C-alpha positions as CSV (number, residue, x, y, z in Angstrom):
1,M,0.7,21.9,-42.1
2,P,-2.9,21.2,-40.9
3,S,-4.8,24.0,-39.2
4,S,-7.7,24.2,-36.9
5,T,-10.9,26.1,-37.6
6,G,-11.5,25.8,-33.9
7,M,-12.1,28.6,-31.4
8,R,-13.5,32.1,-31.0
9,R,-12.7,34.0,-27.8
10,A,-14.7,36.7,-26.2
11,C,-12.6,38.6,-23.6
12,S,-14.2,40.4,-20.7
13,A,-12.9,43.8,-19.4
14,S,-11.4,42.1,-16.3
15,K,-7.6,42.0,-16.3
16,T,-7.6,38.9,-14.0
17,K,-10.3,36.8,-15.6
18,M,-11.0,36.0,-19.3
19,R,-14.0,34.2,-20.7
20,F,-13.6,32.0,-23.7
21,L,-16.4,30.9,-25.9
22,V,-15.1,27.8,-27.7
23,V,-17.0,26.9,-30.8
24,V,-15.4,24.1,-32.7
25,L,-17.5,23.2,-35.8
26,A,-15.1,20.5,-37.2
27,L,-11.4,19.8,-36.9
28,V,-9.8,19.9,-40.3
29,G,-6.3,19.6,-38.8
30,W,-3.9,21.1,-36.3
31,S,-0.7,23.2,-36.5
32,G,0.9,21.2,-33.7
33,A,2.4,17.8,-34.5
34,H,1.2,16.2,-31.2
35,V,-2.5,16.8,-31.4
36,P,-4.7,14.1,-32.9
37,Q,-7.2,14.6,-35.6
38,F,-10.9,13.9,-35.2
39,D,-13.5,12.8,-37.7
40,A,-16.6,14.0,-35.8
41,P,-17.5,17.6,-35.0
42,L,-16.1,18.7,-31.7
43,L,-18.3,19.8,-28.8
44,P,-18.5,23.5,-28.0
45,V,-17.8,24.6,-24.4
46,A,-17.5,27.8,-22.5
47,V,-14.4,28.4,-20.4
48,D,-13.5,30.8,-17.6
49,S,-9.8,31.2,-17.0
50,A,-8.4,32.7,-13.8
51,P,-4.7,33.1,-12.8
52,L,-3.4,30.9,-10.0
53,A,-2.3,32.5,-6.7
54,A,1.3,33.5,-6.3
55,A,3.3,30.6,-4.9
56,T,4.8,30.7,-1.4
57,A,8.6,31.0,-1.3
58,C,10.2,28.0,-3.0
59,E,11.9,25.8,-0.4
60,D,12.1,22.4,-2.2
61,T,10.2,20.6,0.6
62,F,6.7,20.1,2.0
63,V,5.7,22.0,5.1
64,P,3.6,20.0,7.6
65,H,0.5,21.3,9.4
66,T,-1.9,19.6,11.7
67,F,-5.7,19.5,11.9
68,D,-7.8,19.4,15.0
69,H,-9.1,16.0,14.1
70,V,-8.0,12.6,15.6
71,T,-9.4,9.4,14.3
72,T,-10.0,7.5,17.6
73,V,-11.2,4.0,18.5
74,P,-13.6,2.9,21.3
75,G,-11.9,2.4,24.6
76,G,-9.2,5.0,24.2
77,D,-5.7,4.2,22.9
78,E,-5.9,0.4,22.9
79,V,-6.5,-0.7,19.3
80,R,-8.2,-4.0,18.8
81,S,-8.5,-6.0,15.6
82,F,-10.3,-4.1,12.8
83,E,-10.2,-0.9,14.8
84,A,-6.7,-0.6,13.2
85,N,-8.2,0.2,9.8
86,G,-8.8,3.9,10.6
87,G,-10.7,6.1,8.1
88,G,-10.6,8.0,4.9
89,V,-10.4,11.6,3.7
90,A,-12.0,13.4,0.7
91,I,-11.3,16.8,-0.8
92,N,-13.7,18.8,-3.0
93,D,-15.5,22.2,-3.2
94,L,-18.5,21.8,-0.9
95,D,-19.7,25.5,-1.0
96,N,-19.0,26.3,-4.7
97,D,-16.6,29.1,-3.7
98,G,-13.7,27.8,-5.8
99,D,-11.7,26.6,-2.8
100,L,-11.4,22.9,-2.0
101,D,-12.7,21.7,1.3
102,I,-11.7,18.7,3.4
103,V,-13.8,15.9,5.0
104,L,-12.2,13.5,7.4
105,A,-13.9,10.3,8.5
106,N,-13.7,9.0,12.1
107,H,-14.4,5.8,14.0
108,A,-15.2,6.6,17.7
109,G,-15.3,10.4,17.3
110,P,-17.3,12.7,15.0
111,N,-16.5,13.1,11.3
112,T,-15.2,16.6,10.4
113,I,-15.5,19.1,7.7
114,F,-12.7,21.7,7.3
115,W,-14.0,24.6,5.3
116,N,-11.3,26.2,3.2
117,D,-11.2,30.0,3.7
118,G,-8.1,30.4,1.5
119,G,-4.5,30.9,2.3
120,M,-4.2,27.6,4.2
121,V,-6.9,28.8,6.7
122,F,-9.6,26.3,7.6
123,R,-12.7,26.3,9.8
124,K,-13.7,23.2,11.6
125,K,-17.3,21.8,11.6
126,H,-18.2,18.5,13.3
127,L,-20.8,16.3,11.7
128,S,-23.2,14.6,14.2
129,H,-21.8,11.1,13.8
130,G,-18.7,9.1,13.2
131,D,-18.5,5.3,12.9
132,S,-17.3,5.7,9.4
133,R,-14.7,4.3,7.1
134,A,-14.7,5.6,3.4
135,V,-15.7,9.1,2.5
136,T,-16.6,10.4,-1.0
137,I,-17.7,13.9,-2.1
138,V,-20.0,13.7,-5.2
139,D,-23.2,15.2,-6.6
140,V,-25.5,12.4,-5.8
141,D,-28.7,14.2,-6.7
142,G,-27.4,16.2,-9.7
143,D,-28.4,19.6,-8.3
144,G,-24.9,21.2,-8.6
145,W,-24.0,20.9,-5.0
146,L,-21.5,18.2,-3.9
147,D,-22.8,15.8,-1.3
148,I,-20.9,13.7,1.2
149,V,-21.3,9.9,1.5
150,F,-19.6,7.9,4.2
151,S,-19.4,4.1,4.3
152,R,-19.9,2.6,7.8
153,R,-18.1,-0.1,9.7
154,A,-21.2,-2.4,9.8
155,A,-24.1,-0.6,8.2
156,A,-25.4,1.0,5.0
157,P,-23.7,4.2,3.8
158,N,-24.5,7.5,5.4
159,Y,-25.7,10.2,3.0
160,W,-25.3,13.9,3.8
161,R,-27.2,15.9,1.2
162,N,-25.8,19.4,0.4
163,L,-28.5,22.0,0.4
164,G,-26.5,25.0,-0.7
165,G,-23.7,24.7,1.8
166,R,-25.7,23.2,4.7
167,F,-26.3,19.5,5.1
168,T,-29.2,17.2,5.9
169,Q,-28.8,13.5,6.7
170,E,-30.8,11.3,4.4
171,L,-30.9,7.7,3.2
172,L,-29.7,6.5,-0.2
173,P,-33.0,4.8,-1.4
174,A,-32.7,1.0,-1.6
175,V,-29.0,1.0,-0.6
176,A,-29.2,-1.3,2.4
177,A,-26.0,-3.5,2.3
178,P,-23.2,-2.9,4.8
179,L,-20.7,-1.5,2.3
180,Y,-17.1,-0.7,3.2
181,A,-15.3,0.3,0.0
182,I,-17.4,2.6,-2.3
183,N,-17.0,4.4,-5.6
184,W,-19.2,6.3,-8.1
185,A,-19.5,6.8,-11.9
186,D,-22.1,6.8,-14.6
187,L,-22.0,3.1,-15.4
188,D,-25.1,2.9,-17.6
189,G,-24.6,6.0,-19.6
190,D,-27.9,7.7,-18.6
191,G,-26.2,10.9,-17.2
192,D,-26.3,10.3,-13.5
193,L,-24.1,8.8,-10.9
194,D,-24.3,5.1,-10.0
195,L,-22.8,3.5,-6.8
196,V,-20.6,0.5,-6.5
197,G,-19.8,-1.0,-3.1
198,A,-18.3,-4.0,-1.5
199,S,-18.4,-5.4,2.0
200,Y,-15.5,-6.2,4.4
201,D,-16.8,-9.6,5.7
202,A,-14.1,-10.0,8.4
203,E,-15.3,-6.9,10.3
204,L,-18.9,-7.8,9.8
205,L,-18.3,-11.3,11.2
206,N,-16.5,-9.7,14.1
207,A,-19.4,-7.3,14.8
208,F,-22.3,-9.7,14.3
209,G,-20.9,-13.2,14.9
210,N,-22.5,-16.2,13.2
211,D,-25.6,-14.2,12.5
212,F,-23.7,-12.5,9.7
213,L,-23.0,-15.8,8.0
214,T,-26.7,-16.4,7.3
215,S,-27.6,-12.7,6.7
216,G,-26.8,-12.8,2.9
217,Q,-25.6,-9.2,3.1
218,G,-21.9,-9.5,2.3
219,G,-20.7,-9.1,-1.3
220,V,-20.1,-6.8,-4.2
221,Y,-23.0,-4.7,-5.4
222,Y,-23.8,-2.1,-8.0
223,Y,-26.6,0.4,-7.6
224,L,-28.0,2.1,-10.8
225,N,-29.4,5.5,-10.1
226,Q,-32.9,5.7,-11.5
227,E,-34.2,9.2,-11.0
228,G,-33.1,9.3,-7.3
229,S,-33.7,5.7,-6.4
230,F,-31.2,2.9,-6.8
231,D,-31.7,-0.5,-8.5
232,A,-29.4,-3.0,-6.9
233,G,-27.4,-5.7,-8.7
234,T,-25.2,-8.3,-7.1
235,L,-21.8,-9.3,-8.5
236,A,-20.5,-11.5,-5.7
237,L,-21.9,-13.0,-2.4
238,G,-18.9,-12.2,-0.3
239,A,-15.9,-9.9,-0.2
240,Q,-13.0,-8.7,2.0
241,A,-12.9,-5.4,0.2
242,L,-10.6,-2.6,1.3
243,A,-10.4,-1.0,-2.1
244,L,-12.6,-0.5,-5.1
245,A,-11.6,1.1,-8.4
246,L,-13.7,2.0,-11.5
247,V,-11.3,2.1,-14.4
248,D,-11.2,1.1,-18.0
249,L,-8.9,-2.0,-17.8
250,N,-9.4,-3.4,-21.3
251,G,-9.3,-0.2,-23.4
252,D,-12.9,-0.3,-24.7
253,A,-13.8,3.2,-23.2
254,A,-16.2,1.6,-20.6
255,L,-15.4,1.7,-16.9
256,D,-14.8,-1.7,-15.3
257,I,-15.1,-2.8,-11.7
258,L,-12.0,-3.8,-9.7
259,V,-12.3,-4.9,-6.1
260,G,-9.2,-5.3,-3.9
261,N,-9.5,-7.9,-1.1
262,D,-7.8,-8.5,2.2
263,F,-6.9,-11.8,3.8
264,A,-5.5,-13.7,0.8
265,V,-8.8,-13.5,-1.0
266,P,-8.1,-12.9,-4.7
267,D,-8.9,-9.5,-6.1
268,M,-12.0,-9.4,-8.4
269,V,-12.5,-7.9,-11.8
270,W,-15.7,-7.4,-13.9
271,Y,-15.6,-6.0,-17.4
272,Q,-18.5,-3.9,-18.5
273,M,-20.0,-5.5,-21.6
274,P,-23.0,-4.4,-23.7
275,D,-25.1,-7.2,-22.1
276,G,-23.9,-6.9,-18.5
277,W,-20.9,-7.6,-16.3
278,L,-18.3,-10.3,-17.2
279,A,-16.0,-11.7,-14.6
280,A,-12.4,-11.5,-15.8
281,S,-8.9,-12.4,-14.7
282,P,-6.5,-9.9,-16.5
283,F,-3.6,-10.1,-14.0
284,T,-0.7,-12.5,-13.6
285,S,0.1,-11.1,-10.2
286,T,-2.0,-9.3,-7.5
287,S,-1.3,-8.1,-4.0
288,H,-1.9,-10.7,-1.2
289,S,-3.8,-8.3,1.1
290,T,-4.8,-5.4,-1.2
291,M,-5.4,-2.2,0.8
292,G,-5.6,0.5,-1.8
293,F,-5.7,1.1,-5.6
294,D,-4.7,4.0,-7.7
295,T,-4.4,4.5,-11.5
296,G,-2.2,6.9,-13.4
297,D,-0.2,7.1,-16.6
298,I,3.2,7.0,-15.1
299,D,5.1,7.0,-18.4
300,N,2.9,9.3,-20.5
301,D,2.1,6.6,-23.1
302,G,-1.7,7.0,-23.0
303,W,-2.4,3.8,-21.0
304,W,-3.2,3.7,-17.3
305,E,-1.0,1.8,-14.9
306,L,-2.6,0.3,-11.7
307,F,-0.9,0.4,-8.3
308,S,-2.0,-1.6,-5.3
309,T,-0.7,-1.4,-1.8
310,D,0.1,-4.3,0.5
311,M,2.5,-5.1,3.4
312,R,6.2,-5.3,3.0
313,P,9.0,-3.6,5.0
314,Y,11.0,-1.0,3.0
315,R,14.2,-1.9,4.9
316,D,15.8,-5.3,5.2
317,D,17.7,-5.0,8.5
318,D,17.6,-6.6,12.0
319,A,15.4,-3.8,13.5
320,S,12.8,-4.1,10.8
321,R,12.7,-7.9,10.9
322,L,12.3,-7.8,14.7
323,A,9.4,-5.3,14.5
324,W,7.7,-7.3,11.8
325,E,8.5,-10.7,13.4
326,P,4.9,-11.8,13.9
327,V,4.1,-11.6,10.2
328,M,7.5,-12.3,8.7
329,A,6.7,-15.9,8.0
330,S,3.8,-14.9,5.8
331,L,6.0,-12.5,3.8
332,D,8.6,-15.3,3.1
333,D,6.2,-18.1,2.3
334,P,6.8,-19.4,-1.3
335,R,4.0,-19.1,-3.7
336,V,1.8,-22.1,-4.3
337,E,1.5,-23.1,-7.9
338,G,-1.4,-21.2,-9.5
339,D,-1.5,-18.6,-6.7
340,L,-1.3,-15.1,-8.3
341,Q,-0.9,-13.2,-5.0
342,V,2.4,-11.7,-3.7
343,V,2.9,-10.1,-0.3
344,A,4.1,-6.8,-1.8
345,N,2.9,-3.8,-3.6
346,V,2.0,-4.5,-7.3
347,L,2.3,-2.2,-10.2
348,Q,0.3,-3.4,-13.2
349,V,1.7,-2.2,-16.5
350,G,0.2,-3.0,-19.8
351,A,-2.1,-2.0,-22.7
352,G,-5.5,-3.2,-23.8
353,G,-6.0,-5.6,-21.0
354,A,-2.7,-7.5,-20.9
355,F,-0.8,-6.6,-17.6
356,V,2.5,-7.4,-16.1
357,D,3.6,-6.6,-12.5
358,E,6.6,-4.3,-12.7
359,A,6.7,-3.1,-9.1
360,V,10.1,-4.5,-8.5
361,T,11.8,-3.3,-11.7
362,R,10.2,0.2,-11.3
363,G,11.2,0.5,-7.6
364,V,7.9,0.5,-5.7
365,E,7.3,-3.1,-4.4
366,A,7.9,-2.3,-0.7
367,S,6.7,0.8,1.2
368,G,5.9,-0.6,4.7
369,W,2.5,-1.7,6.1
370,S,0.9,0.4,3.4
371,W,-2.6,1.8,3.2
372,S,-3.4,4.7,0.8
373,G,-1.0,5.1,-2.2
374,K,-1.7,7.7,-4.8
375,F,-0.1,9.2,-8.0
376,G,0.4,12.9,-8.5
377,D,2.9,15.2,-10.2
378,L,4.2,16.6,-7.0
379,D,7.3,18.3,-8.5
380,R,5.6,19.4,-11.7
381,D,8.1,17.8,-14.0
382,G,5.5,16.1,-16.2
383,F,5.7,12.7,-14.5
384,M,3.3,11.4,-11.8
385,D,5.1,10.7,-8.6
386,L,3.8,8.3,-5.9
387,Y,3.1,8.8,-2.2
388,V,2.2,6.0,0.2
389,V,1.1,6.3,3.8
390,N,1.7,3.4,6.2
391,G,2.1,2.1,9.8
392,M,0.1,-0.3,11.9
393,I,-1.3,-0.3,15.4
394,E,-2.9,-3.5,16.9
395,R,-2.6,-4.9,20.4
396,S,-2.3,-8.6,19.6
397,I,-0.1,-8.6,16.5
398,F,2.3,-6.0,17.8
399,S,2.2,-6.7,21.5
400,H,6.0,-6.7,21.6
401,L,6.2,-3.1,20.4
402,P,5.7,0.1,22.5
403,N,2.1,1.2,22.4
404,H,1.4,-1.9,20.1
405,E,2.5,0.2,17.2
406,L,4.7,-0.5,14.1
407,V,6.1,2.9,13.5
408,E,7.2,3.6,9.9
409,E,7.9,6.6,7.8
410,N,5.5,7.4,4.9
411,Q,7.2,6.9,1.6
412,A,7.6,9.3,-1.3
413,F,8.7,8.1,-4.7
414,R,9.9,10.5,-7.4
415,N,9.1,9.4,-10.9
416,G,12.0,9.8,-13.3
417,G,10.4,8.9,-16.6
418,G,8.5,5.8,-15.6
419,H,10.8,4.5,-12.9
420,F,10.7,5.6,-9.3
421,E,13.3,6.4,-6.7
422,R,12.6,6.9,-3.0
423,V,13.1,10.5,-1.8
424,S,13.7,11.5,1.8
425,D,14.3,15.2,1.5
426,W,10.7,16.2,0.5
427,G,9.6,16.3,4.1
428,L,6.9,13.7,3.6
429,G,8.3,11.0,6.0
430,S,5.6,11.3,8.7
431,R,5.6,8.6,11.3
432,H,2.0,9.1,12.5
433,S,0.3,5.9,11.2
434,G,-1.5,7.2,8.1
435,R,-4.6,5.5,6.7
436,G,-6.7,7.6,4.2
437,M,-4.9,10.2,2.0
438,S,-5.7,12.5,-0.9
439,M,-4.0,15.1,-3.0
440,A,-5.2,18.5,-4.1
441,D,-4.1,22.1,-4.6
442,L,-5.5,23.6,-1.4
443,D,-4.0,27.1,-1.5
444,G,-4.6,27.8,-5.3
445,D,-0.9,28.1,-6.2
446,G,-0.8,25.3,-8.7
447,D,0.9,22.5,-6.9
448,L,-0.5,19.4,-5.1
449,D,-0.8,19.5,-1.4
450,I,-1.5,16.3,0.6
451,V,-3.9,15.5,3.4
452,V,-3.5,12.4,5.6
453,N,-6.0,11.0,8.0
454,N,-3.9,9.3,10.7
455,L,-5.0,6.8,13.3
456,R,-4.6,7.8,17.0
457,G,-2.9,11.0,16.0
458,P,-3.9,14.4,14.4
459,A,-4.6,14.5,10.7
460,Q,-1.9,16.3,8.7
461,L,-1.7,18.6,5.7
462,F,1.6,18.7,3.8
463,E,1.9,22.1,2.0
464,N,3.8,21.7,-1.2
465,R,6.7,24.1,-1.5
466,L,8.8,22.2,-4.1
467,C,10.5,24.3,-6.7
468,G,10.2,24.1,-10.5
469,G,7.6,23.6,-13.2
470,S,4.3,25.2,-13.9
471,S,0.7,24.1,-13.6
472,L,-2.7,24.0,-15.3
473,L,-5.8,23.2,-13.2
474,V,-9.1,22.1,-14.8
475,D,-12.6,22.0,-13.5
476,L,-15.3,20.3,-15.7
477,F,-19.0,21.2,-15.3
478,W,-21.9,19.5,-17.0
479,P,-24.9,21.1,-15.3
480,E,-27.5,19.7,-17.8
481,S,-26.7,16.2,-16.7
482,G,-27.0,14.4,-13.4
483,N,-23.2,13.9,-13.5
484,T,-22.6,17.6,-12.9
485,R,-18.8,17.2,-12.4
486,A,-18.2,14.9,-15.3
487,I,-16.9,11.9,-13.4
488,G,-15.4,9.5,-15.9
489,A,-14.1,12.3,-18.2
490,V,-10.5,12.0,-19.5
491,A,-8.4,15.1,-20.2
492,T,-5.2,15.1,-22.2
493,L,-2.8,18.1,-22.1
494,H,-0.8,18.2,-25.3
495,T,2.6,20.0,-24.9
496,S,5.8,20.3,-26.8
497,G,7.4,18.0,-24.2
498,G,4.7,15.2,-24.2
499,H,1.1,14.3,-23.5
500,Y,-0.3,14.2,-20.0
501,Y,-3.4,12.3,-19.2
502,R,-5.8,12.8,-16.2
503,D,-9.2,11.4,-15.4
504,V,-12.0,12.7,-13.2
505,R,-12.8,10.1,-10.6
506,A,-14.7,9.9,-7.3
507,A,-12.3,7.8,-5.2
508,S,-9.0,6.0,-5.1
509,G,-6.3,4.9,-2.7
510,Y,-7.6,3.6,0.6
511,L,-11.2,4.7,1.4
512,S,-10.5,8.2,0.1
513,G,-12.2,10.6,-2.2
514,D,-10.6,12.6,-5.0
515,P,-11.3,16.2,-6.0
516,A,-13.0,16.7,-9.3
517,R,-10.4,19.3,-10.1
518,L,-7.6,18.0,-12.5
519,H,-4.0,18.9,-12.0
520,F,-1.4,19.0,-14.7
521,G,2.3,19.7,-13.9
522,V,4.4,20.9,-16.9
523,P,8.2,21.1,-16.8
524,V,10.2,24.2,-17.4
525,G,10.8,24.8,-21.1
526,S,7.6,23.0,-22.4
527,S,4.9,24.9,-24.1
528,V,1.2,24.0,-24.1
529,E,-0.5,23.2,-27.4
530,A,-4.0,22.1,-26.5
531,L,-6.3,20.5,-24.0
532,E,-8.4,17.7,-25.2
533,I,-11.4,16.7,-23.1
534,R,-13.2,13.4,-23.7
535,W,-16.5,13.7,-21.8
536,P,-18.2,10.7,-20.1
537,D,-20.5,10.2,-23.1
538,G,-17.6,10.1,-25.6
539,R,-18.0,13.6,-27.0
540,V,-14.8,15.5,-27.4
541,S,-13.9,19.2,-26.9
542,L,-10.6,20.8,-27.8
543,L,-9.2,24.0,-26.2
544,E,-6.3,26.0,-27.6
545,G,-4.7,29.3,-26.7
546,L,-4.2,28.3,-23.1
547,K,-1.9,29.9,-20.6
548,M,0.0,28.0,-17.9
549,G,-0.5,29.1,-14.3
550,S,-4.3,29.1,-14.8
551,L,-7.4,27.5,-13.4
552,L,-9.8,26.6,-16.2
553,R,-13.5,26.2,-15.5
554,V,-14.9,24.4,-18.5
555,R,-18.7,24.3,-18.8
556,R,-20.6,22.0,-21.2
557,D,-24.2,23.2,-21.8
């Protein structure tokens, strides 16, 4: 059997915290059959390991909590046109205390930070503005403190720089376009975070009238971070973007740009090539009105699947058809020859750039008037489940319904080995018109909780009390670079029961930011063999001797 010459551990005197110094000079082999071999020397890292908090009593359900935050619209409860779009949510550690904090965007009211004091106790702090759509929490300036960036309804993004736990409002230099969907990664490999954004031209036309048509501001942009300033590049002159993903679609280890468009405008893809961006068409089907994107390896085969949300009722009965009546004709329209768009959720499954829509065969094509949909191993069985929030409020489309609201239950789908089934007993069927949504372990007990930013109702936190499985949480730190939380890194947990893949990203779903902390659920009976980390620059680290039920803080110097 091969063996590793890998790791030396130095343990502190603390009973609750161990420090590992991992020095891997070269991998000769490995005693576990599942771990790959590497030709190049592995990168040494230092690791702190702390045990997770004791889990609350197992109840096999989620327990709902409400936040004192309501995303409102101008003029009160009457929702007009694009006011229906609501706002996003982001989760990350803003004060470097190890607990994950929550930021909720607002339209007419102020944006809100909920500081996490532990044990599901949160302190509210209003920021001095709202008028926001997307929210991301990333280290823009590379100083080790995570900043907050909001996209606006009809203006350039709003940047709140973190100065050690307090915030000052600043401009993102040279970022002037009215971006709606935004995302971050190190696109040019220089060690800092670059910004990609796209406009939502329908809302801009509504706000500015014909003046917008001649403004030249709509489109898809990338902004390369050059020592604190940003150099702009244009990929498209117009967009109806509600979603924007940065993901390796063609398997070349470079992040590509995927823009999801509303209003029957085709989604857009650009592959990152050595000499620039190449427009591509890798899909045979896309959603008609794409509202959100997420990626995840739903069958643990080492390739990302891509999920996009759209509008389609999850029940085919008289009540649903009556409620949806104003838009039913568009759902039933036959596809025109050459049209790739379907009025349904789409699940892209493939490898190396060849994709097929398998939403129908895998059970996720219809989830309502859907906004944010995200993958996460909610029951810790080793497979990533799917949660979708939905509902719609608008005075003209749904004038025939009480309060002009299409009331629907959010949809949870349990992953049973790559195929999904709808579950109703997890306590996630909220009917509060969700928009932005994100997942994270907010109480430190190892399972994923869920935060939803609702429209015209209080934001909700769903505390995970499902039974079964174990967890490993991983924080990556790269303080010597400008990408201090290693956005773009991919971690693989090798276990006796399979391989689980996670990536560090800034945003996914609908207008929502993701935590930099990675979550692995591991089913009962599986043992952990190693954690493989592929850093954004391609270097690889390998950790062994890990214990489940831990939070690892991995530092690359």
